[in-house]
C-alpha positions in Angstrom: -17.3 6.5 3.8 -19.5 9.5 3.0 -20.8 10.2 -0.5 -20.9 13.8 -2.0 -23.2 14.8 -4.4 -20.3 14.6 -7.0 -20.3 10.9 -5.9 -16.7 11.3 -4.6 -16.2 9.0 -1.6 -13.9 10.3 1.1 -12.0 8.2 3.4 -8.9 8.1 5.6 -6.5 9.3 3.1 -8.4 12.4 2.7 -8.5 13.2 6.1 -6.2 16.1 7.5 -6.2 15.3 11.1 -5.7 11.7 11.9 -7.2 12.5 15.5 -8.5 8.9 15.5 -5.2 8.2 17.5 -6.5 10.6 20.3 -9.4 10.9 22.2 -12.3 13.5 22.5 -11.0 15.5 19.4 -12.8 16.9 16.5 -13.4 14.9 13.2 -14.4 15.8 9.8 -17.9 15.0 8.8 -16.9 12.2 6.7 -14.8 10.5 9.4 -15.1 6.7 9.5 -14.6 6.5 13.1 -17.3 8.7 13.9 -19.6 7.1 11.4 -19.0 3.6 12.4 -22.2 1.3 12.8 -22.5 -0.4 15.9 -22.9 -3.8 14.0 -19.5 -3.3 12.6 -18.0 -2.3 16.0 -19.6 -5.4 17.6 -18.6 -8.0 14.8 -14.9 -6.7 15.0 -14.6 -7.2 18.7 -16.0 -10.5 18.4 -13.6 -11.4 15.7 -10.8 -10.2 18.2 -12.0 -12.9 20.6 -11.8 -15.8 18.2 -8.8 -18.2 18.2 -5.5 -16.5 18.7 -6.5 -13.1 17.3 -6.4 -11.5 20.7 -2.9 -12.9 21.6 -1.7 -11.7 18.3 -2.9 -8.4 18.7 -1.3 -8.0 22.3 2.1 -9.5 20.9 2.0 -7.0 17.8 1.5 -4.0 20.2 4.3 -5.0 22.5 6.7 -5.8 19.6 5.9 -2.3 18.3 6.5 -0.6 21.9 9.6 -2.7 23.0 11.4 -2.5 19.6 10.3 1.1 18.3 12.9 2.3 16.1 15.5 -0.1 17.7 14.7 -3.6 16.2 14.8 -4.5 12.5 11.7 -6.3 10.8 13.7 -9.5 11.1 14.0 -9.1 15.0 10.5 -7.9 15.1 9.4 -11.3 13.4 11.3 -13.4 15.8 10.1 -11.5 18.9 6.6 -11.7 17.6 7.1 -15.2 17.0 8.3 -15.9 20.7 5.5 -14.0 22.3 2.8 -16.1 20.3 4.4 -19.4 20.9 5.6 -20.2 17.3 8.2 -22.9 17.0 7.9 -23.5 13.4 8.2 -20.7 10.6 7.3 -21.0 7.2 8.9 -19.1 4.2 7.1 -18.5 0.8 9.5 -16.9 -1.3 10.3 -15.7 -4.8 13.0 -17.7 -6.5 14.5 -14.4 -7.3 15.2 -13.8 -3.5 16.2 -17.2 -2.6 19.8 -15.8 -1.2 17.6 -13.7 1.0 15.4 -16.4 2.2 18.3 -18.4 3.1 20.0 -15.8 5.3 16.8 -15.3 6.9 16.3 -19.2 7.5 20.1 -19.4 8.8 19.3 -16.5 11.3 15.9 -18.0 12.5 17.5 -21.4 12.9 20.5 -20.0 14.9 17.7 -18.4 17.2 16.1 -21.7 17.9 13.3 -21.8 15.5 12.2 -24.6 12.9 12.2 -23.7 9.5 10.4 -25.0 6.4 10.5 -23.3 3.2 8.6 -23.5 -0.2 9.9 -21.7 -3.4 7.5 -19.9 -5.8 8.3 -22.1 -8.9 7.3 -25.3 -6.9 5.8 -28.1 -9.4 7.5 -26.6 -12.4 4.3 -26.1 -14.0 4.3 -24.5 -17.4 2.4 -20.9 -17.5 0.7 -21.9 -20.6 -0.9 -25.1 -18.9 -3.6 -23.0 -17.1 -4.2 -20.6 -19.9 -1.6 -17.9 -19.0 -0.4 -16.1 -22.6 2.5 -17.8 -24.0 4.4 -14.3 -24.1 4.6 -14.6 -20.6 7.1 -17.4 -20.6 9.6 -15.2 -22.0 10.7 -14.2 -18.8 10.5 -17.7 -17.5 8.6 -20.8 -18.4 7.5 -22.0 -15.1 4.6 -20.4 -13.6 4.6 -19.1 -9.9 2.5 -21.6 -7.7 1.4 -19.6 -4.5 -1.6 -21.6 -3.8 0.7 -24.9 -3.7 3.2 -22.8 -1.5 0.6 -22.4 0.9 -1.0 -26.0 0.7 2.5 -27.5 1.3 3.2 -25.1 4.3 -0.3 -26.0 5.6 0.8 -29.9 5.4 4.0 -28.9 7.2 2.0 -27.4 10.1 3.9 -24.2 10.2 2.7 -21.9 13.1 3.6 -18.4 11.2 4.5 -18.0 7.5 6.6 -15.2 6.2 6.4 -13.6 2.7 9.6 -13.0 0.9 9.2 -11.1 -2.4 6.3 -13.0 -4.1 4.8 -11.0 -6.9 1.9 -8.9 -6.9 -1.3 -10.8 -6.8 0.8 -14.0 -6.1 1.0 -12.7 -2.6 -2.6 -12.2 -2.4 -3.4 -15.9 -3.3 -0.8 -17.1 -0.9 -2.4 -14.9 1.8 -5.9 -16.2 0.9 -5.0 -19.7 1.3 -2.5 -19.9 4.2 -3.9 -21.7 7.4 -1.2 -19.8 9.6 -1.0 -16.0 10.2 1.2 -14.6 7.4 3.6 -11.9 7.8 5.9 -10.1 5.1 9.8 -9.6 5.4 10.1 -8.3 1.8 8.0 -6.8 -0.8 9.3 -7.2 -4.3 10.1 -4.3 -6.4 12.4 -5.3 -9.2 12.9 -1.4 -10.2 13.9 0.1 -6.5 15.8 -2.9 -5.1 12.8 -4.3 -3.3 11.9 -0.8 -1.7 8.3 0.1 -3.0 8.2 3.1 -1.0 10.9 4.8 -3.1 8.5 5.1 -5.8 6.1 7.2 -3.5 9.1 9.3 -2.0 9.9 10.5 -5.7 6.3 10.7 -7.0 6.5 14.4 -7.1 9.9 14.6 -8.4 11.6 11.9 -10.6 8.4 9.7 -11.0 5.7 12.5 -11.3 5.2 12.1 -15.2 5.1 8.2 -14.8 2.3 8.6 -12.2 0.6 11.4 -14.0 0.6 13.5 -11.3 -0.2 17.2 -11.7 
């Protein structure tokens, strides 16, 4: 990222070309692609050679290509799992999306996968027991426990974990402590029926004032 005199940082969202998906085209002065350090390039490509990272990258590209605008995300997850030799899939789900988790598990089992799920309220620990303000218990006394979800799925030796509707921040903790690779099937948004992109699509109309857009 390049700093201007007014201290504003420009990055990819400020680019009007997105020419990085092509070769030998012009780029803005602040382009991250043309300002990459050789040490960063070397570090990244060494990481792609670690463990199963390269296999995951290749499988991801193949799934994108083969299922482009044809496969649902549920099917994409299964195809990705097959390509990477996944046998046991873990589900880390919100208690509010237990029905969706059950349907997903049923589909996975019907397609030959083992399934092991851990719900967000596992352990049933009170929110106040770890310093969460008491008023937060008004919408439910038990705290979400994403680190425990990750630990139990780690102990179950899942090959791939799928997040279904974990809260903002709770999902961050789960991603951090999961030993298996993680993908997301559903991102929770209680206002838009779990379609958070809807707020972006209406940001210049219905949600303009809510987001303080001019």
